[in-house]
C-alpha positions as CSV (number, residue, x, y, z in Angstrom):
1,M,-65.7,131.0,135.0
2,P,-64.8,131.7,138.6
3,V,-65.1,129.0,141.2
4,I,-67.3,129.6,144.3
5,D,-65.3,128.1,147.1
6,R,-66.2,127.2,150.6
7,E,-64.6,130.4,151.9
8,T,-66.9,132.5,149.7
9,A,-69.9,130.5,150.7
10,G,-69.0,131.0,154.3
11,R,-69.3,134.8,154.0
12,A,-73.0,134.4,152.9
13,P,-75.6,136.0,155.3
14,A,-76.5,133.7,158.1
15,A,-79.9,135.2,158.9
16,L,-82.9,136.3,156.9
17,T,-83.3,140.1,156.3
18,P,-86.9,141.5,156.3
19,R,-86.8,141.8,152.5
20,L,-85.7,138.1,152.1
21,R,-88.4,137.0,154.5
22,L,-91.0,138.7,152.3
23,V,-89.5,137.2,149.2
24,L,-89.6,133.8,150.8
25,V,-93.2,134.2,151.8
26,L,-94.3,135.3,148.3
27,L,-92.4,132.5,146.5
28,L,-93.5,129.9,148.9
29,A,-97.1,131.1,148.6
30,A,-97.0,130.7,144.9
31,Q,-95.4,127.2,145.1
32,F,-98.0,126.1,147.7
33,M,-100.8,127.3,145.5
34,L,-99.5,125.3,142.6
35,A,-99.2,122.1,144.7
36,V,-102.8,122.6,146.0
37,D,-103.9,123.1,142.4
38,F,-102.4,119.8,141.3
39,S,-104.6,117.7,143.6
40,I,-107.6,119.8,144.4
41,L,-109.7,118.5,141.5
42,N,-109.2,114.8,142.2
43,V,-112.1,114.4,144.7
44,A,-114.3,116.7,142.6
45,L,-113.9,114.9,139.2
46,P,-117.2,112.9,139.4
47,V,-119.2,116.0,140.4
48,I,-117.6,118.1,137.6
49,G,-118.3,115.3,135.1
50,A,-122.0,115.2,136.1
51,G,-122.3,119.0,136.1
52,L,-120.7,119.6,132.7
53,G,-121.8,116.5,130.9
54,F,-118.4,114.9,130.6
55,P,-118.6,111.3,129.4
56,L,-117.1,109.0,132.0
57,A,-114.5,107.7,129.6
58,H,-113.2,111.2,129.0
59,L,-113.2,112.4,132.6
60,Q,-109.5,111.6,133.0
61,W,-108.6,114.4,130.5
62,I,-109.3,117.0,133.2
63,G,-106.1,115.7,134.9
64,T,-104.2,114.6,131.8
65,A,-104.6,118.0,130.0
66,F,-103.0,119.6,133.0
67,A,-100.2,117.0,133.4
68,L,-99.2,117.1,129.7
69,C,-98.5,120.8,129.7
70,A,-97.1,121.0,133.2
71,A,-94.5,118.3,132.5
72,G,-94.0,118.9,128.7
73,F,-93.1,122.6,128.8
74,T,-91.3,122.9,132.1
75,L,-87.8,122.4,130.8
76,L,-88.3,124.9,128.0
77,F,-89.7,127.5,130.4
78,G,-86.9,126.9,132.9
79,R,-84.4,127.8,130.3
80,V,-86.5,130.7,129.0
81,A,-86.4,132.1,132.5
82,D,-82.6,132.1,132.4
83,L,-82.5,133.8,129.1
84,F,-85.3,136.4,129.3
85,G,-85.8,137.1,133.0
86,R,-87.1,134.9,135.8
87,R,-89.3,137.5,137.5
88,R,-90.9,138.4,134.1
89,L,-91.8,134.7,133.5
90,F,-92.9,134.2,137.1
91,L,-95.3,137.1,137.0
92,G,-96.5,136.3,133.5
93,G,-97.2,132.7,134.5
94,L,-99.1,133.8,137.6
95,A,-101.3,136.2,135.5
96,L,-102.0,133.3,133.2
97,L,-102.8,131.0,136.1
98,A,-105.3,133.5,137.6
99,A,-107.0,134.0,134.2
100,A,-107.1,130.2,133.5
101,S,-108.5,129.5,137.0
102,L,-111.3,132.1,136.5
103,L,-112.1,130.6,133.1
104,G,-112.3,127.1,134.7
105,G,-114.5,128.3,137.5
106,L,-116.9,129.9,135.0
107,A,-116.8,127.0,132.5
108,H,-120.2,125.6,131.2
109,S,-118.9,123.1,128.7
110,P,-116.2,120.3,128.7
111,E,-114.3,122.1,125.9
112,T,-114.0,125.3,128.0
113,L,-112.9,123.4,131.1
114,I,-110.2,121.4,129.2
115,T,-108.9,124.7,127.7
116,A,-108.7,126.1,131.2
117,R,-106.7,123.0,132.4
118,V,-104.3,123.3,129.5
119,L,-103.7,127.0,130.3
120,Q,-103.2,126.1,134.0
121,G,-100.7,123.4,133.0
122,L,-98.8,126.0,130.9
123,A,-98.8,128.5,133.8
124,T,-97.5,125.8,136.2
125,A,-94.7,124.9,133.7
126,A,-93.7,128.6,133.7
127,V,-94.2,129.6,137.4
128,T,-92.6,126.5,139.0
129,P,-89.1,126.6,137.6
130,A,-89.1,130.4,137.5
131,G,-90.2,130.6,141.1
132,L,-87.6,128.0,142.2
133,S,-84.8,129.7,140.3
134,L,-85.8,133.0,141.9
135,L,-85.6,131.2,145.3
136,T,-82.2,129.7,144.6
137,T,-80.7,133.0,143.2
138,S,-82.3,135.1,146.0
139,F,-80.7,132.9,148.8
140,P,-77.0,132.2,148.6
141,E,-75.8,128.6,148.4
142,G,-75.5,127.3,152.0
143,P,-77.7,127.3,155.1
144,L,-80.1,130.0,153.9
145,R,-80.8,128.2,150.6
146,E,-81.1,124.9,152.3
147,K,-83.6,126.4,154.7
148,A,-85.6,127.9,151.9
149,L,-85.7,124.7,149.9
150,G,-86.6,122.8,153.0
151,L,-89.6,125.0,153.6
152,N,-90.5,124.9,149.9
153,G,-90.5,121.1,149.9
154,A,-92.5,120.9,153.1
155,L,-95.2,123.3,151.8
156,M,-95.2,121.6,148.4
157,S,-96.0,118.2,149.9
158,A,-98.4,119.7,152.4
159,G,-100.1,121.4,149.4
160,F,-100.7,118.1,147.7
161,T,-102.4,116.8,150.9
162,T,-104.3,120.1,151.5
163,G,-105.5,120.1,147.9
164,A,-107.1,116.6,148.3
165,I,-108.9,117.7,151.5
166,L,-109.8,121.2,150.4
167,G,-111.2,120.0,147.1
168,G,-113.7,117.7,148.9
169,V,-114.6,120.5,151.5
170,L,-115.2,123.1,148.8
171,T,-117.2,120.8,146.6
172,D,-119.4,119.7,149.5
173,L,-120.0,123.1,151.1
174,L,-119.9,125.4,148.0
175,S,-119.3,124.1,144.5
176,W,-116.6,122.4,142.5
177,R,-116.1,125.8,140.8
178,W,-114.4,127.1,144.0
179,S,-111.6,124.6,143.4
180,F,-110.7,126.9,140.5
181,F,-111.7,130.3,142.1
182,V,-109.5,129.8,145.2
183,N,-106.4,130.4,143.0
184,V,-107.4,133.8,141.8
185,P,-107.0,136.0,145.0
186,V,-103.7,134.3,145.9
187,A,-102.3,134.8,142.5
188,L,-103.4,138.5,142.4
189,A,-101.9,139.2,145.8
190,V,-98.5,137.8,144.8
191,L,-98.8,139.8,141.5
192,V,-99.4,143.0,143.4
193,V,-96.5,142.7,145.9
194,A,-93.8,140.7,144.0
195,P,-92.7,143.4,141.5
196,A,-91.6,145.7,144.4
197,V,-89.8,143.0,146.4
198,V,-88.5,140.2,144.1
199,R,-85.4,141.2,142.2
200,D,-84.9,140.0,138.6
201,S,-81.7,138.5,137.2
202,R,-80.9,137.9,133.5
203,P,-77.7,137.8,131.4
204,A,-76.1,141.0,130.2
205,E,-76.2,139.6,126.7
206,R,-79.2,137.6,125.6
207,P,-78.1,134.5,123.8
208,K,-80.2,132.8,121.0
209,L,-82.8,130.3,122.0
210,D,-82.0,126.8,120.8
211,L,-85.2,126.4,118.8
212,P,-84.6,122.9,117.5
213,G,-83.7,121.7,120.9
214,A,-86.7,123.4,122.5
215,V,-89.1,121.8,119.9
216,S,-87.6,118.3,120.1
217,V,-87.5,118.1,123.9
218,T,-90.9,119.6,124.4
219,L,-92.5,117.2,121.9
220,G,-90.6,114.3,123.4
221,L,-91.7,115.1,126.9
222,L,-95.3,115.6,125.7
223,A,-95.2,112.2,124.0
224,V,-93.7,110.4,127.1
225,V,-96.3,111.9,129.5
226,F,-99.1,111.2,127.1
227,G,-97.9,107.6,126.7
228,L,-97.7,107.2,130.5
229,S,-101.3,108.5,130.8
230,R,-102.6,106.2,128.2
231,A,-100.8,103.2,129.8
232,G,-102.5,104.1,133.1
233,E,-105.9,104.2,131.4
234,E,-105.6,101.3,128.9
235,G,-102.8,99.1,130.2
236,W,-99.1,98.9,129.3
237,G,-99.9,96.7,126.3
238,S,-102.0,99.4,124.7
239,P,-100.7,100.2,121.1
240,G,-101.4,103.9,121.6
241,A,-99.4,104.0,124.8
242,L,-96.4,102.0,123.3
243,L,-96.4,104.1,120.2
244,S,-96.4,107.4,122.1
245,L,-93.7,106.2,124.5
246,A,-91.5,105.1,121.5
247,A,-92.1,108.4,119.7
248,G,-91.1,110.2,122.9
249,A,-87.9,108.2,123.2
250,V,-86.9,108.9,119.6
251,L,-87.6,112.7,120.0
252,L,-85.5,112.8,123.2
253,L,-82.6,111.1,121.4
254,V,-83.0,113.7,118.6
255,F,-82.8,116.3,121.3
256,L,-79.5,114.9,122.7
257,A,-78.1,114.8,119.1
258,V,-79.1,118.5,118.6
259,E,-77.6,119.6,121.9
260,R,-74.2,118.1,120.8
261,R,-74.1,120.3,117.7
262,V,-75.6,123.7,118.4
263,A,-73.4,126.6,119.7
264,A,-75.9,127.7,122.4
265,P,-77.7,124.5,123.5
266,L,-80.9,124.6,125.5
267,V,-79.4,122.2,128.0
268,P,-75.6,122.2,127.9
269,L,-74.4,118.6,128.1
270,S,-71.8,119.7,130.6
271,V,-74.6,120.4,133.0
272,L,-76.3,117.1,132.4
273,G,-72.9,115.4,132.8
274,R,-72.5,116.7,136.4
275,R,-72.8,113.9,138.9
276,S,-74.9,116.1,141.3
277,V,-77.3,117.1,138.6
278,A,-77.7,113.8,136.8
279,W,-77.9,111.4,139.8
280,G,-79.7,114.0,142.0
281,N,-82.5,114.1,139.5
282,V,-82.6,110.2,139.3
283,A,-83.0,110.2,143.1
284,G,-85.7,112.9,142.9
285,L,-87.6,111.0,140.1
286,I,-87.7,107.9,142.4
287,A,-88.9,109.9,145.4
288,F,-91.8,111.5,143.5
289,L,-92.7,108.3,141.7
290,T,-92.9,106.2,144.8
291,E,-94.5,108.4,147.4
292,T,-97.3,109.8,145.1
293,S,-98.1,106.3,143.9
294,L,-98.1,105.0,147.5
295,V,-100.8,107.5,148.3
296,F,-102.9,106.0,145.4
297,L,-102.3,102.5,146.7
298,M,-103.2,103.4,150.3
299,T,-106.3,105.3,149.1
300,L,-107.5,102.0,147.5
301,Y,-106.7,100.2,150.7
302,L,-108.7,102.6,152.8
303,Q,-111.7,102.6,150.5
304,E,-111.8,99.1,148.9
305,V,-110.5,97.1,151.8
306,L,-111.4,99.0,154.9
307,G,-114.6,100.6,153.5
308,F,-113.7,104.3,154.3
309,S,-115.5,107.1,152.5
310,A,-113.5,109.3,150.1
311,M,-113.5,112.2,152.6
312,S,-112.4,109.9,155.5
313,A,-109.6,108.5,153.4
314,G,-108.4,111.9,152.5
315,L,-108.3,113.0,156.1
316,C,-106.2,110.0,157.0
317,F,-103.5,111.4,154.8
318,G,-103.2,114.5,157.0
319,V,-100.8,112.4,159.0
320,L,-98.6,112.0,155.9
321,G,-98.8,115.8,155.4
322,L,-97.6,116.3,159.0
323,G,-94.7,114.0,158.3
324,T,-93.7,115.9,155.2
325,V,-93.8,119.2,157.1
326,I,-91.6,117.8,159.8
327,G,-89.2,116.3,157.2
328,G,-88.9,119.6,155.4
329,S,-88.3,121.5,158.6
330,V,-85.5,119.2,159.8
331,A,-83.9,118.6,156.4
332,P,-81.8,121.8,156.3
333,R,-80.2,120.9,159.7
334,V,-79.5,117.3,158.6
335,I,-77.9,118.6,155.4
336,G,-75.8,121.1,157.4
337,R,-74.4,118.3,159.5
338,T,-74.1,115.4,157.0
339,G,-74.3,116.9,153.5
340,S,-77.1,116.7,151.0
341,G,-76.0,113.3,149.5
342,R,-76.0,111.5,152.9
343,T,-79.3,113.2,153.8
344,L,-80.8,111.9,150.6
345,I,-79.7,108.4,151.5
346,A,-80.8,108.5,155.1
347,G,-84.2,109.8,154.0
348,G,-84.5,107.0,151.4
349,L,-83.7,104.4,154.0
350,L,-86.4,105.7,156.3
351,Q,-88.9,105.8,153.4
352,A,-88.0,102.3,152.3
353,V,-88.4,100.8,155.8
354,A,-91.7,102.7,156.4
355,T,-93.0,101.5,153.1
356,A,-92.0,97.9,153.6
357,A,-93.7,98.0,157.0
358,L,-97.0,98.5,155.2
359,L,-96.7,94.9,153.9
360,G,-98.1,94.0,157.4
361,L,-101.5,95.7,156.8
362,G,-104.5,93.4,157.4
363,A,-108.0,93.4,156.1
364,D,-109.7,95.1,159.1
365,R,-109.6,98.5,160.7
366,S,-107.5,97.5,163.6
367,W,-104.5,97.9,161.2
368,L,-105.2,101.6,160.7
369,W,-102.5,102.5,163.2
370,L,-99.8,100.8,161.0
371,L,-100.9,102.8,158.0
372,L,-100.8,106.1,159.9
373,A,-97.4,105.3,161.4
374,G,-96.0,104.0,158.1
375,T,-97.2,107.0,156.1
376,F,-96.0,109.5,158.7
377,A,-92.5,108.0,158.9
378,G,-92.4,107.6,155.1
379,G,-93.4,111.2,154.7
380,V,-90.5,112.4,156.9
381,G,-88.1,110.2,154.9
382,N,-89.5,111.2,151.5
383,M,-89.2,114.9,152.3
384,L,-85.5,114.4,153.4
385,V,-84.9,112.9,150.0
386,I,-86.8,115.7,148.1
387,V,-85.0,118.5,149.9
388,G,-81.7,116.7,149.5
389,F,-82.4,116.2,145.8
390,M,-83.3,119.9,145.3
391,V,-80.1,121.1,147.1
392,T,-78.0,118.6,145.3
393,A,-79.4,119.3,141.8
394,T,-79.2,123.1,142.1
395,S,-75.9,123.5,144.0
396,G,-72.6,124.3,142.4
397,L,-74.2,125.9,139.3
398,A,-73.8,129.6,138.2
399,D,-76.8,131.8,138.8
400,R,-77.3,132.0,135.0
401,E,-78.0,128.2,135.0
402,Q,-80.4,128.1,137.9
403,G,-83.5,128.3,135.7
404,L,-82.1,125.3,133.8
405,A,-81.4,123.4,137.0
406,T,-84.8,124.1,138.5
407,G,-86.4,123.3,135.2
408,L,-84.8,119.9,135.2
409,A,-85.8,119.4,138.8
410,T,-89.4,120.4,138.0
411,M,-89.5,118.2,135.0
412,T,-88.3,115.3,137.2
413,Q,-91.0,116.0,139.7
414,Q,-93.8,116.1,137.1
415,I,-92.7,113.0,135.3
416,G,-92.3,111.1,138.6
417,I,-95.8,112.1,139.7
418,T,-97.3,111.2,136.3
419,M,-95.7,107.8,135.9
420,G,-95.9,106.5,139.4
421,T,-99.6,105.8,139.6
422,P,-99.9,104.0,136.2
423,V,-96.9,101.7,137.1
424,M,-98.2,100.8,140.5
425,S,-101.8,100.5,139.4
426,A,-100.7,98.0,136.7
427,V,-98.7,95.9,139.2
428,A,-101.6,95.9,141.7
429,T,-104.1,94.9,139.1
430,A,-102.0,92.1,137.7
431,A,-101.4,90.7,141.1
432,M,-105.1,90.6,142.1
433,T,-106.4,87.0,141.9
434,G,-110.1,86.4,142.5
435,S,-112.4,89.1,143.8
436,G,-113.2,90.8,147.1
437,A,-111.2,92.7,149.7
438,A,-108.7,89.9,150.2
439,A,-107.8,89.9,146.4
440,V,-107.5,93.7,146.4
441,L,-105.2,93.5,149.5
442,G,-103.0,90.9,147.9
443,G,-102.6,93.1,144.7
444,L,-101.9,96.2,146.8
445,K,-99.2,94.4,148.8
446,A,-97.4,93.3,145.6
447,A,-97.3,96.9,144.5
448,V,-96.2,98.1,147.9
449,A,-93.3,95.6,147.8
450,L,-92.2,96.9,144.4
451,N,-92.6,100.5,145.7
452,A,-90.2,99.7,148.7
453,A,-87.8,98.0,146.3
454,V,-87.7,101.0,144.0
455,V,-87.0,103.3,147.0
456,L,-84.2,101.0,148.1
457,L,-82.8,101.1,144.5
458,G,-82.7,104.9,144.8
459,V,-80.8,104.6,148.1
460,L,-78.2,102.3,146.6
461,T,-77.8,104.7,143.6
462,G,-77.3,107.6,145.9
463,A,-74.8,105.7,148.0
464,V,-72.7,104.9,144.9
465,F,-72.9,108.3,143.1
466,L,-73.7,111.0,145.7
467,A,-72.2,110.3,149.0
468,G,-68.6,109.2,148.4
469,P,-65.9,110.2,150.8
470,R,-64.8,113.2,148.6
471,H,-68.2,114.8,148.6
472,G,-68.8,117.7,150.8
473,R,-71.8,119.6,151.9
474,T,-73.7,119.7,148.6
475,G,-72.4,116.6,147.1
476,N,-69.6,118.3,145.1
477,P,-66.0,117.2,145.4
478,A,-64.4,118.4,148.6
479,G,-62.8,121.7,148.2
480,T,-65.4,123.2,145.9
481,S,-69.0,124.0,146.4
482,G,-69.6,125.8,143.2
483,A,-69.4,125.7,139.5
484,E,-67.4,127.5,136.9
485,D,-69.2,130.6,135.7
């Protein structure tokens, strides 16, 4: 396999052509829509439950059904994109998303709504890695790719914040059904334009799909995500949660054993063995786990301690969204000057300091300035980590492996988002002594302290494995910036 060296990378285009600009707009629009879709229903859940007759105890399945499929199938679909065509999977996933969103908006029973959420999760598992791999293969490794991934990260985080705000606005002004309907015109617009603009890439010879590996890893991830969801609802001592997590661990071990034996593995162990892929994904897991769970903790602080309404609390996170947009915008320049590994570490340090500063929050609204400043700075740092993670985890790999790399990165993202809130919720609940705002604040501070410590652990991990003196721009050994193909 030829090695892509720095000289080759240096001949890559330095500016966006009109076609590449349109490709970027289309792919970013799809990723932004998926990010909005992840959080848009959170505020509307009680209204949906009342409208469709969901029992309160089963309301969480509106989110869990989506998360199970989005995380469980993303690695499989990422590899399928490599084998059978990324554009084909991207467009098929968008069509499924539009149909599922229309079904959800028209639902008149809990069963129909859950079916729509399952289909939306499957569509997300297909579109996200396929779209990211189209992004990384459309833009050559170097400044253009770093800029594209920076914009993608910024819009993705902004989409989470926008979804929380938009869900409340649509529910209040129109109906919760518009939280589903809003996806349909965006998906259709991308479906109409993308076939003429986005180029496909696939191997000349189609290898066999590793079916045993695909089944074991998908079932393993489904079991892990289901266990995390049960733990968040019932506690970490729940037999159902522990059994599901144990089954997931066993299935993932089976998957690794399968991959060692098959001729054409779903995930070649040589890719998993790459320092940039393995430790880049560890850093990404920590970034998604900590920041999304911090939003949950600060939501509790705003509503339970300061007495804010749900809408006011959501609007406060607009500052966090601004921080992530700024972080995503400056990340490519920082990576260009210092390398993705050092950018990841610098962002983690900023996020850890900003998170630790929130330990100074008090029980009255005069401390709101600290929350706004801390979440803004933390958003900038977190986005430096996420863009650094995406560049690190997808660089130095052949184009035929980009679906696998982005599938791994997307799986990391979904698992981090899924497990963060249950972990921090359990810590906060266990640390609450007594009742009232003071007790809630004490529990939240314990969880915030753990959150900051986990971020710091990610920084130390990155310092050891990703930013050594021999690592260059993308975290690969100096003298190479690519992988054998």
